[in-house]
C-alpha positions as CSV (number, residue, x, y, z in Angstrom):
1,M,23.2,31.2,-31.0
2,K,23.5,34.8,-32.2
3,K,20.2,34.7,-33.9
4,L,18.6,33.5,-30.6
5,I,20.1,36.3,-28.5
6,L,18.8,38.9,-31.1
7,Y,15.4,37.4,-31.3
8,L,15.1,37.6,-27.4
9,I,16.2,41.2,-27.3
10,A,13.6,42.0,-30.1
11,L,10.8,40.6,-28.0
12,A,11.8,42.6,-25.0
13,V,11.9,45.8,-27.0
14,I,8.9,45.7,-29.4
15,T,6.4,43.9,-27.2
16,I,3.0,45.2,-28.0
17,S,0.4,45.3,-25.0
18,A,-2.0,42.4,-25.5
19,T,-4.2,40.3,-23.3
20,S,-1.9,38.1,-21.3
21,Q,-2.4,34.4,-22.1
22,T,-1.6,31.4,-19.9
23,L,1.2,28.9,-19.9
24,R,0.1,25.2,-19.1
25,I,2.3,22.5,-18.0
26,E,1.4,18.7,-18.3
27,R,3.3,15.5,-17.2
28,T,2.0,13.2,-19.9
29,D,4.9,10.8,-19.1
30,V,3.2,9.6,-15.9
31,D,-0.2,8.5,-14.4
32,T,-2.1,10.5,-11.7
33,A,-0.3,8.7,-8.9
34,R,3.1,10.3,-10.0
35,Y,2.0,13.6,-11.4
36,G,2.9,15.7,-8.4
37,H,6.5,14.3,-7.6
38,V,9.7,13.4,-9.2
39,T,11.9,10.4,-8.0
40,A,15.7,10.0,-7.6
41,N,17.4,7.9,-10.2
42,F,14.5,8.6,-12.7
43,K,13.8,10.7,-15.5
44,F,10.7,12.7,-15.8
45,G,9.2,15.1,-18.5
46,I,7.0,18.1,-18.8
47,D,4.9,19.2,-21.9
48,I,4.5,23.0,-22.4
49,Y,1.3,24.4,-23.9
50,I,0.2,28.1,-24.5
51,D,-3.6,28.3,-23.9
52,E,-6.2,30.5,-25.4
53,I,-4.1,32.1,-28.1
54,E,-4.4,31.6,-31.9
55,N,-2.2,31.8,-34.8
56,V,1.1,31.2,-32.7
57,N,4.2,31.4,-34.8
58,S,7.0,31.2,-32.2
59,A,7.8,31.4,-28.4
60,S,10.7,32.1,-26.1
61,F,11.5,32.1,-22.4
62,Q,14.1,31.5,-19.7
63,L,13.6,28.4,-17.6
64,Q,15.1,28.5,-14.1
65,W,15.1,25.6,-11.5
66,N,16.6,24.9,-8.1
67,F,18.7,21.8,-7.0
68,G,20.8,22.4,-10.0
69,D,23.5,20.0,-9.0
70,Y,20.9,17.1,-8.8
71,V,18.5,18.1,-11.6
72,H,19.9,17.8,-15.1
73,F,18.5,18.7,-18.4
74,S,18.5,15.7,-20.6
75,G,16.7,16.4,-23.9
76,Y,13.6,17.7,-25.8
77,K,11.0,17.0,-28.3
78,I,9.5,19.6,-30.4
79,G,5.6,19.8,-30.1
80,D,3.0,20.9,-32.6
81,F,5.5,22.9,-34.8
82,G,6.5,19.5,-36.1
83,D,9.3,18.9,-38.6
84,N,9.4,22.3,-39.9
85,G,10.0,23.7,-36.4
86,T,13.4,24.7,-34.9
87,V,14.5,24.6,-31.2
88,Y,17.3,26.6,-29.6
89,I,18.3,25.8,-26.1
90,T,21.4,27.2,-24.4
91,N,23.5,25.0,-22.1
92,P,22.2,25.1,-18.6
93,K,24.3,27.4,-16.3
94,L,24.5,28.0,-12.5
95,I,22.9,31.2,-11.3
96,P,25.8,32.8,-9.4
97,G,25.4,32.8,-5.6
98,T,22.6,30.1,-5.7
99,G,22.3,26.3,-6.5
100,D,19.8,27.1,-9.2
101,K,20.3,26.6,-13.0
102,F,18.8,28.4,-15.9
103,M,18.7,27.9,-19.7
104,N,17.2,30.2,-22.5
105,V,14.7,28.5,-25.0
106,G,13.5,29.5,-28.4
107,I,10.9,27.6,-30.5
108,F,10.1,28.6,-34.1
109,S,7.4,27.0,-36.3
110,G,9.4,27.6,-39.6
111,T,6.3,28.8,-41.3
112,T,5.5,32.3,-42.7
113,V,3.9,34.5,-40.2
114,G,0.1,34.4,-40.7
115,E,0.2,31.1,-42.7
116,N,-0.3,27.7,-41.1
117,D,0.0,29.2,-37.7
118,F,-1.0,27.2,-34.5
119,D,-3.8,27.5,-32.1
120,S,-3.2,26.9,-28.4
121,P,-0.2,24.8,-29.3
122,K,1.9,22.3,-27.4
123,I,5.3,23.9,-28.0
124,L,7.7,21.6,-26.5
125,H,8.5,18.6,-24.3
126,L,11.5,18.8,-21.9
127,E,13.2,16.0,-20.2
128,F,15.2,15.9,-17.0
129,A,17.2,13.4,-14.9
130,I,17.3,13.2,-11.2
131,S,20.6,12.3,-9.3
132,N,20.3,9.4,-6.7
133,D,21.5,11.9,-3.9
134,I,18.9,14.6,-4.2
135,P,17.5,15.5,-0.7
136,N,14.2,13.8,0.1
137,R,11.0,15.9,1.1
138,E,12.1,19.0,-0.8
139,A,10.2,21.0,-3.5
140,L,11.7,21.2,-7.0
141,I,10.4,24.4,-8.6
142,F,10.5,25.4,-12.2
143,T,10.0,29.1,-12.9
144,F,9.4,30.5,-16.4
145,V,10.8,34.0,-16.8
146,N,10.2,36.5,-19.7
147,F,7.8,34.1,-21.6
148,Y,6.6,35.6,-24.9
149,A,4.9,34.1,-28.0
150,T,4.5,35.7,-31.4
151,A,1.0,35.5,-32.9
152,F,-0.8,36.8,-35.9
153,V,-3.4,39.2,-34.5
154,D,-5.5,41.6,-36.5
155,S,-3.5,41.0,-39.7
156,S,-0.3,41.7,-38.0
157,Q,2.4,40.1,-36.0
158,T,2.1,40.6,-32.3
159,N,4.3,39.8,-29.3
160,V,2.2,38.5,-26.4
161,E,3.4,38.1,-22.8
162,I,2.5,34.7,-21.5
163,S,1.6,34.5,-17.8
164,S,2.8,31.6,-15.7
165,E,2.9,30.2,-12.1
166,P,6.0,28.2,-10.9
167,L,5.7,24.4,-11.3
168,E,6.2,22.8,-8.0
169,L,7.1,19.0,-7.6
170,N,7.7,17.1,-4.5
171,I,11.0,15.1,-4.4
172,H,11.1,11.5,-3.6
173,S,14.6,10.2,-2.7
174,F,16.2,7.7,-0.4
175,I,15.1,7.3,3.2
176,N,15.7,5.0,6.2
177,V,12.6,2.8,7.1
178,W,12.6,1.2,10.5
179,P,10.6,-2.1,10.4
180,G,7.4,-1.8,12.1
181,D,7.2,1.9,12.5
182,S,4.7,2.3,9.7
183,N,3.7,5.9,10.7
184,N,7.2,7.0,10.9
185,D,6.8,8.8,14.4
186,G,9.9,6.9,16.1
187,L,7.8,4.6,18.3
188,V,6.2,1.2,17.3
189,D,2.9,0.8,18.8
190,T,-0.8,0.1,17.9
191,R,-1.0,3.1,15.7
192,D,1.5,1.5,13.4
193,Y,-0.7,-1.6,13.2
194,N,-3.7,0.5,12.4
195,Q,-1.8,2.3,9.6
196,I,-1.2,-1.0,7.7
197,G,-4.8,-1.9,8.2
198,L,-5.8,1.1,6.3
199,Y,-4.5,-0.5,3.1
200,F,-6.9,-3.4,3.6
201,E,-10.1,-2.2,5.1
202,G,-11.7,-0.5,2.1
203,N,-10.4,3.0,3.2
204,S,-9.4,5.6,0.6
205,I,-5.7,5.0,1.1
206,Q,-4.5,3.0,-2.0
207,N,-1.3,1.4,-2.7
208,D,-0.9,3.1,-6.1
209,G,2.0,3.6,-8.4
210,R,5.5,2.1,-8.1
211,T,6.9,0.3,-5.2
212,F,10.5,-0.4,-4.3
213,K,12.1,-3.4,-2.4
214,R,14.6,-2.8,0.4
215,K,17.9,-4.3,-0.5
216,N,19.0,-7.0,1.9
217,S,15.8,-6.3,3.9
218,T,15.3,-7.6,7.4
219,I,12.9,-7.1,10.2
220,M,15.6,-6.5,12.7
221,W,15.3,-3.1,14.5
222,T,17.7,-0.9,12.3
223,G,17.2,1.9,9.7
224,Q,17.2,0.3,6.3
225,K,17.6,2.5,3.0
226,V,14.9,2.5,0.4
227,L,13.7,4.7,-2.4
228,V,10.3,6.5,-1.5
229,W,7.3,4.9,-3.1
230,D,5.1,6.8,-5.5
231,N,2.6,6.6,-2.5
232,A,5.2,8.2,-0.2
233,D,3.5,7.2,3.1
234,A,3.0,3.6,2.1
235,T,6.8,3.4,2.0
236,F,6.8,3.0,5.8
237,A,4.1,0.4,6.0
238,D,6.1,-2.1,4.0
239,C,7.6,-3.4,7.4
240,D,9.3,-6.5,5.8
241,G,10.7,-4.7,2.8
242,D,9.5,-6.8,0.2
243,G,8.0,-4.2,-2.0
244,V,4.5,-5.2,-1.2
245,I,2.1,-4.3,1.8
246,T,0.4,-7.5,3.0
247,V,-1.1,-8.5,6.4
248,A,2.3,-10.2,7.1
249,D,3.6,-6.6,7.7
250,G,1.5,-6.6,10.7
251,M,3.6,-9.3,12.4
252,V,6.6,-7.1,12.1
253,V,4.8,-4.3,14.2
254,F,4.1,-7.0,16.9
255,H,7.8,-8.2,16.6
256,N,9.3,-4.7,17.2
257,D,6.5,-3.4,19.5
258,S,7.5,-0.5,21.9
259,K,11.0,0.1,20.1
260,T,12.1,3.6,19.4
261,H,14.3,5.5,17.0
262,N,15.2,9.2,16.7
263,E,14.7,9.6,12.9
264,G,11.0,9.8,13.0
265,T,9.6,12.8,11.1
266,G,5.9,11.6,10.5
267,L,4.0,10.9,7.4
268,T,3.9,13.4,4.5
269,G,0.2,13.3,3.8
270,E,1.2,13.8,0.3
271,N,-1.1,11.4,-1.5
272,T,-3.0,9.6,1.4
273,T,-6.3,10.4,3.3
274,A,-6.7,8.5,6.4
275,G,-10.1,7.8,7.7
276,L,-11.5,6.5,10.9
277,A,-12.6,2.9,11.3
278,E,-16.1,2.1,10.8
279,Y,-18.1,1.2,13.8
280,I,-19.6,-2.2,13.4
281,D,-22.6,-3.5,15.5
282,E,-21.7,-7.2,15.9
283,S,-25.2,-8.1,16.9
284,E,-26.4,-7.3,13.3
285,Y,-24.3,-10.0,11.6
286,R,-24.0,-13.7,11.6
287,K,-20.7,-15.0,13.4
288,I,-18.8,-17.8,11.6
289,P,-15.9,-19.2,13.6
290,I,-12.4,-19.8,12.2
291,F,-10.8,-22.7,14.0
292,S,-7.0,-23.0,14.9
293,S,-5.3,-26.2,15.7
294,V,-2.0,-24.4,16.7
295,T,-0.9,-25.3,20.4
296,N,2.6,-23.6,20.0
297,S,2.9,-20.6,22.5
298,Y,2.1,-17.4,20.6
299,R,0.7,-14.0,21.0
300,A,0.3,-13.1,17.2
301,M,-0.5,-14.9,14.2
302,T,-0.7,-14.4,10.3
303,A,-3.1,-17.1,8.9
304,K,-4.5,-18.1,5.5
305,V,-7.9,-19.9,5.3
306,D,-10.2,-20.9,2.5
307,I,-13.7,-19.5,2.8
308,P,-16.9,-20.8,1.3
309,S,-18.4,-19.0,-1.7
310,G,-21.3,-16.8,-1.2
311,L,-20.3,-15.4,2.1
312,S,-20.6,-11.6,2.1
313,I,-18.0,-10.7,4.8
314,K,-18.4,-7.5,6.8
315,S,-15.5,-7.8,9.1
316,I,-13.5,-10.2,11.3
317,I,-13.3,-10.1,15.0
318,A,-11.2,-11.8,17.7
319,G,-12.2,-15.3,18.7
320,D,-12.3,-16.9,22.2
321,L,-8.6,-17.7,22.1
322,F,-8.0,-13.8,22.6
323,E,-10.5,-13.5,25.6
324,G,-9.1,-11.2,28.2
325,T,-6.9,-9.0,26.0
326,D,-7.4,-6.4,23.2
327,A,-6.8,-8.2,19.9
328,H,-5.9,-6.2,16.8
329,I,-6.7,-7.6,13.3
330,I,-6.0,-6.7,9.7
331,K,-7.4,-8.7,6.8
332,D,-7.1,-9.1,3.1
333,I,-9.8,-11.0,1.1
334,N,-9.1,-12.1,-2.5
335,D,-11.8,-14.4,-4.1
336,N,-12.4,-17.2,-1.6
337,K,-8.9,-16.6,0.1
338,L,-8.7,-14.9,3.4
339,E,-5.3,-13.8,4.9
340,F,-5.2,-12.1,8.3
341,T,-3.0,-11.1,11.1
342,I,-4.2,-11.2,14.5
343,G,-2.4,-10.5,17.9
344,S,-2.1,-8.8,21.3
345,F,0.3,-6.0,22.1
346,E,0.5,-7.4,25.7
347,S,4.0,-8.9,25.9
348,D,3.0,-11.3,28.5
349,F,-0.1,-12.6,26.8
350,Q,0.3,-16.1,25.2
351,I,-2.0,-18.6,23.6
352,N,-1.0,-22.3,23.8
353,K,-4.2,-24.2,22.9
354,S,-6.5,-24.8,19.9
355,G,-9.8,-23.2,19.5
356,I,-11.6,-20.4,17.8
357,I,-9.1,-17.7,16.9
358,A,-11.4,-15.3,15.0
359,Y,-15.0,-14.8,13.9
360,L,-16.2,-13.7,10.5
361,L,-19.1,-11.2,10.5
362,V,-21.2,-12.0,7.5
363,E,-24.3,-10.5,6.1
364,S,-25.5,-13.5,4.1
365,D,-27.3,-16.6,5.8
366,V,-25.1,-19.3,4.1
367,E,-25.7,-22.9,5.3
368,L,-22.2,-24.2,5.9
369,T,-21.4,-27.7,5.2
370,K,-18.0,-27.8,6.9
371,P,-16.2,-25.7,9.4
372,I,-13.5,-22.9,8.5
373,I,-10.0,-24.1,9.6
374,I,-6.7,-22.4,9.3
375,A,-4.7,-24.0,6.6
376,E,-1.4,-22.2,6.9
377,A,0.0,-19.9,9.6
378,T,3.0,-17.9,11.0
379,I,3.2,-17.1,14.6
380,L,5.2,-14.7,16.9
381,N,6.4,-17.1,19.7
382,N,7.2,-16.4,23.3
383,E,10.8,-15.8,22.3
384,N,9.7,-12.9,19.9
385,R,10.6,-15.0,16.8
386,L,8.5,-15.3,13.6
387,I,8.2,-19.0,12.8
388,P,5.9,-21.3,10.7
389,A,3.2,-22.9,12.9
390,S,2.5,-26.5,12.8
391,I,-0.7,-27.4,11.4
392,T,-0.2,-31.1,11.2
393,T,-2.4,-33.3,13.3
394,G,-1.3,-35.3,16.4
395,V,-2.9,-38.4,14.9
396,D,-1.2,-39.7,11.8
397,A,-3.0,-38.9,8.6
398,T,-3.4,-42.7,7.9
399,D,-5.1,-42.9,11.4
400,I,-7.3,-39.9,11.5
401,D,-10.1,-41.8,9.8
402,N,-9.9,-44.6,12.4
403,I,-11.2,-42.1,15.0
404,A,-14.5,-43.7,15.6
405,V,-17.6,-41.5,16.5
406,T,-20.8,-43.6,17.4
407,V,-24.0,-41.6,17.9
408,D,-27.2,-43.1,19.1
409,I,-30.3,-41.5,20.6
410,S,-28.7,-41.1,24.0
411,E,-25.0,-41.0,23.8
412,I,-22.1,-39.8,21.6
413,Q,-18.9,-42.2,22.0
414,I,-15.5,-41.2,20.6
415,N,-12.7,-43.8,20.3
416,I,-9.2,-42.6,19.6
417,P,-6.2,-44.8,18.5
418,Q,-3.8,-42.7,20.8
419,L,-4.1,-41.3,24.4
420,A,-5.6,-37.8,24.3
421,N,-5.3,-35.0,26.7
422,E,-8.5,-33.2,25.9
423,V,-11.4,-33.5,23.6
424,K,-13.7,-30.5,22.4
425,L,-16.8,-30.6,20.2
426,Y,-18.0,-27.5,18.5
427,N,-21.1,-26.8,16.5
428,I,-20.9,-25.2,13.0
429,N,-21.3,-21.8,14.6
430,G,-18.5,-22.2,16.9
431,R,-20.2,-22.8,20.0
432,L,-18.5,-25.3,22.4
433,V,-21.0,-27.9,23.0
434,K,-19.0,-30.7,24.7
435,Q,-15.7,-30.9,26.4
436,S,-13.6,-33.3,28.4
437,N,-10.0,-32.6,29.7
438,K,-9.3,-36.2,31.2
439,K,-6.6,-38.2,29.6
440,S,-8.2,-41.2,27.7
441,K,-8.7,-43.1,24.4
442,T,-12.5,-43.2,25.0
443,Y,-14.9,-40.5,25.6
444,T,-18.7,-40.6,26.2
445,F,-21.1,-37.6,26.1
446,Q,-24.8,-37.3,26.5
447,N,-26.4,-36.8,23.2
448,D,-28.6,-33.7,23.8
449,L,-27.5,-32.0,20.4
450,E,-29.4,-31.2,17.3
451,S,-28.7,-32.8,13.9
452,G,-26.0,-31.2,12.0
453,T,-22.3,-30.8,11.2
454,Y,-19.9,-30.6,14.3
455,L,-16.1,-30.1,14.7
456,L,-14.2,-32.6,16.9
457,L,-10.7,-31.3,18.3
458,I,-8.6,-34.0,19.9
459,E,-5.4,-32.6,21.7
460,N,-2.4,-34.5,22.7
461,D,1.2,-33.2,21.8
462,K,-0.6,-31.4,18.9
463,V,-4.2,-31.2,17.6
464,S,-6.4,-33.5,15.5
465,I,-9.5,-32.0,13.8
466,K,-12.3,-34.2,12.3
467,T,-15.7,-33.2,11.0
468,I,-18.5,-35.4,12.1
469,Q,-22.2,-35.6,11.5
470,I,-24.8,-36.1,14.0
471,L,-28.3,-37.2,12.9
472,K,-31.2,-37.9,15.2
């Protein structure tokens, strides 16, 4: 320790004027998603370089940082000086009258001056640990004081002052998330739904880096503690607390619509760039219907469907079932699987019948051989509860093939094993071409249809769906 103190004094006294060189800090222990912040309960490291200076033999500095009670020095690794090098670091101490800490650092190459010196070296790697109770949304600042290096310049040893700027890192710690308030403004409304949609609509916001689940998460309206994600703003969009943002989070927004809290402070804007939704002219695309057989009363649904290969999907829009209300949609497409949430923010709006829930807008002119039908769904019912929707048919699976459809040049006759309340016939593009709401087991329609594939919906207590072919 005595040797280090004497060395620091010598640098201060005999410094020779020289061109000031630059200190460079890198965080090589993280990817770009985490470069600008540190996270409670985790360690982080910094690599220290001296740029644009040759024949470096040693260096010394004092390192100061704030939040000294929460940020703890935990270790080091020597840099380019290697096994011959020596590092002296004093125990961190509090700066009187502040919450800041400092420590003195000296690094020596262990080689003779002028021999085997290092050009623009990485001199040291320092590691720190963050306490779990460090305040969120603050700035951790490292400041380098009296940074000097010794270098062999013009055949003589020279002390060079190294210029530096403070290193500032955002702090991610524990916060409260209110399920559904995905923009953290204290109110659940359509803007929260749109915020979730930004993660699925090809926008520049990406769900990068580490995510964290909420412990004992619930969708009930209460603040729930969670560690801020690497993408800080995305933390609030995980409405159900499972550590992943999916279209299902949109259902939580509908569930807690119009609720308020007084902890909202907005988004950080730290590593997200929101953009406006792209305007789409529906007339420029082909519309392909998605059929729903759900007859439970609901105003929002998360659904999964299989989509034919070869479809170039531009967007998805509300179907006929949402006529008379503004429907909001977010979607996620993965291979030939489509998952989407659709719903209305009008609390008195309810759907209780089968039909076309949405349309795909596609760029390709693919000839469909069968209709697209919802295979799995969760609904927000009229009691504001999220429940699995019944997709099973009203006709037993063993009887569905017993639905007899007879087609001749003038008539279409449908015979059903059980009494039905209503029958609908759609073409492959979703246009309702035949309908009867009389209770019967037999239905007869005039055959003025073109040859092709049609979808027959039969409603009684539930809904049966059958694909039929009409040839003329």
